[in-house]
Wavefront OBJ file of the C-alpha trace (Angstrom):
o trace
v -11.186 -6.719 -4.984
v -12.769 -9.227 -7.839
v -9.712 -8.647 -10.131
v -7.377 -8.870 -7.065
v -9.011 -12.459 -5.710
v -8.666 -13.489 -9.503
v -4.629 -12.117 -9.596
v -3.877 -14.520 -6.597
v -6.694 -17.043 -6.467
v -6.424 -18.339 -9.935
v -2.975 -18.533 -12.195
v -2.299 -19.837 -14.994
v -1.176 -23.039 -13.909
v -3.623 -26.036 -13.126
v -2.150 -28.232 -10.477
v -1.663 -25.008 -8.421
v -2.740 -26.190 -5.066
v -2.970 -23.382 -2.798
v -5.593 -20.698 -1.973
v -6.417 -18.029 0.401
v -9.414 -17.109 2.648
v -12.201 -15.198 1.647
v -11.009 -12.532 4.583
v -7.354 -12.776 3.151
v -8.001 -11.428 -0.275
v -10.065 -8.929 1.384
v -7.313 -7.680 3.235
v -5.151 -7.458 -0.030
v -6.649 -5.477 -1.476
v -7.649 -3.073 1.764
v -3.614 -2.769 1.412
v -3.102 -2.667 -2.491
v -6.433 -1.154 -3.518
v -6.049 -3.282 -5.723
v -2.606 -2.095 -7.113
v -1.111 -5.069 -9.113
v 2.318 -4.979 -8.643
v 1.650 -4.588 -4.813
v -1.415 -7.426 -5.127
v 1.162 -10.152 -7.012
v 4.362 -9.489 -4.313
v 2.139 -9.932 -1.716
v 1.141 -13.404 -3.279
v 4.417 -14.127 -4.323
v 5.697 -14.080 -0.768
v 3.585 -15.118 0.517
v 4.370 -18.617 -1.609
v 7.688 -17.955 -0.045
v 6.406 -18.273 3.070
v 4.729 -21.721 2.009
v 7.277 -22.859 0.053
v 9.645 -22.244 3.742
v 7.347 -23.670 6.018
v 6.556 -27.072 4.181
v 9.673 -27.484 1.829
v 12.406 -26.177 3.898
v 11.316 -26.928 6.448
v 9.510 -30.220 5.954
v 6.690 -29.131 7.929
v 3.048 -29.295 7.218
v 0.211 -26.725 6.686
v -2.536 -25.785 5.481
v -2.261 -24.840 1.944
v -5.243 -21.749 2.461
v -3.740 -18.090 3.020
v -5.149 -16.331 6.278
v -4.801 -13.225 7.232
v -2.733 -13.694 9.873
v 0.005 -14.751 6.569
v -0.736 -11.933 5.061
v 0.288 -9.906 8.028
v 3.065 -11.956 8.728
v 4.984 -10.798 5.010
v 4.060 -7.466 4.975
v 5.262 -7.017 8.483
v 8.790 -7.986 6.853
v 11.216 -5.641 5.965
v 12.253 -7.476 2.654
v 7.972 -7.223 1.606
v 8.892 -2.711 1.942
v 12.802 -3.936 0.053
v 11.265 -5.397 -2.699
v 8.852 -3.401 -3.394
v 10.967 -0.225 -3.381
v 10.973 0.271 -7.559
v 7.018 0.857 -6.157
v 7.219 3.393 -3.387
v 10.275 4.650 -5.027
v 8.272 5.876 -8.809
v 4.986 7.089 -6.613
v 6.658 8.819 -3.979
v 9.416 10.065 -6.762
v 6.866 10.965 -9.234
v 4.569 12.731 -6.970
v 8.229 15.093 -6.701
v 8.545 15.943 -9.863
v 7.022 19.792 -9.681
v 8.129 20.200 -6.290
v 8.101 18.789 -3.147
v 4.034 20.200 -2.032
v 2.709 16.587 -2.846
v 5.678 15.024 -0.897
v 5.078 17.287 2.154
v 1.168 16.448 1.055
v 1.825 12.824 1.473
v 4.119 13.663 4.649
v 0.854 14.678 6.703
v -1.520 12.298 5.314
v 0.960 9.129 6.067
v 0.584 10.491 9.681
v -3.627 10.031 9.391
v -4.748 7.060 8.046
v -8.503 8.287 8.976
v -7.836 11.003 6.004
v -7.177 15.045 6.731
v -9.587 17.682 5.154
v -8.618 20.987 3.257
v -8.164 22.800 6.820
v -6.331 19.868 8.288
v -3.900 19.761 5.333
v -3.725 23.850 4.742
v -3.148 23.926 8.465
v -0.482 21.383 8.557
v 1.689 21.888 5.620
v 1.009 26.105 5.504
v 0.320 25.732 1.410
v -1.772 28.334 0.520
v -5.353 26.728 -0.483
v -5.311 27.336 -4.007
v -1.174 25.518 -4.951
v -2.911 22.270 -1.743
v -6.295 22.068 -4.649
v -3.714 21.822 -7.372
v -1.590 19.414 -5.637
v -4.568 17.236 -4.235
v -6.192 17.340 -7.823
v -2.975 16.063 -9.677
v -2.324 13.104 -6.991
v -6.192 11.877 -6.792
v -5.536 11.455 -10.600
v -3.093 9.681 -10.357
v -5.221 7.490 -7.910
v -2.215 8.064 -4.650
v -5.466 10.194 -2.538
v -9.066 9.882 -2.415
v -11.348 12.332 -0.839
v -14.445 10.872 1.229
v -16.365 12.593 3.089
v -14.609 15.570 3.149
v -11.349 13.821 4.182
v -8.358 12.946 2.165
v -6.270 10.044 2.353
v -3.684 7.976 0.781
v -5.624 5.113 -1.240
v -3.273 2.261 -0.538
v -2.562 1.705 2.385
v 0.674 -0.341 1.875
v 2.260 2.913 0.505
v 0.950 5.133 3.370
v 2.740 2.586 5.958
v 6.492 2.895 3.434
v 5.882 6.803 3.623
v 5.643 6.996 7.469
v 8.503 5.356 7.861
v 10.722 6.732 4.522
v 10.035 9.766 5.038
v 8.819 10.939 8.399
v 7.761 14.469 8.876
v 10.669 16.274 10.721
v 8.835 19.101 13.004
v 11.564 20.007 15.028
v 12.640 23.003 12.125
l 1 2 3 4 5 6 7 8 9 10 11 12 13 14 15 16 17 18 19 20 21 22 23 24 25 26 27 28 29 30 31 32 33 34 35 36 37 38 39 40 41 42 43 44 45 46 47 48 49 50 51 52 53 54 55 56 57 58 59 60 61 62 63 64 65 66 67 68 69 70 71 72 73 74 75 76 77 78 79 80 81 82 83 84 85 86 87 88 89 90 91 92 93 94 95 96 97 98 99 100 101 102 103 104 105 106 107 108 109 110 111 112 113 114 115 116 117 118 119 120 121 122 123 124 125 126 127 128 129 130 131 132 133 134 135 136 137 138 139 140 141 142 143 144 145 146 147 148 149 150 151 152 153 154 155 156 157 158 159 160 161 162 163 164 165 166 167 168 169 170 171 172
């Protein structure tokens, strides 16, 4: 969390006057899990939002970003378009050895609260041994984490991207 705040709130430019509420910094961390590329992408979009408002539209605004500002930028489709290299990279890596990890991620994306091992076995139809191997790989690569027996995608923005970009096809 501290590094996320440092990346955003302490740029190397001395006369950089923009700041963040503590809640906005917490929200950015919650969305990114501190993943530097995504943290910087949010910061970039927030600065663009500010510059558009102040310099393009000629309106005054407080130079402090809020949770509402963060939500406004991450809810724009262009945010996910600009972050596609990250999202596609993680997704592609999950598919390098077949699609087992991608299937798991698609199911986890539908369950922000996470799923138990038994839930995943039932939902995916993957035998427990292969499932555990895939879960271990995803955990080792910091894509998922386990908490109280439930696994979930740790980067919320990636979870949202998977949910939108790779929905489960339950009709087959």
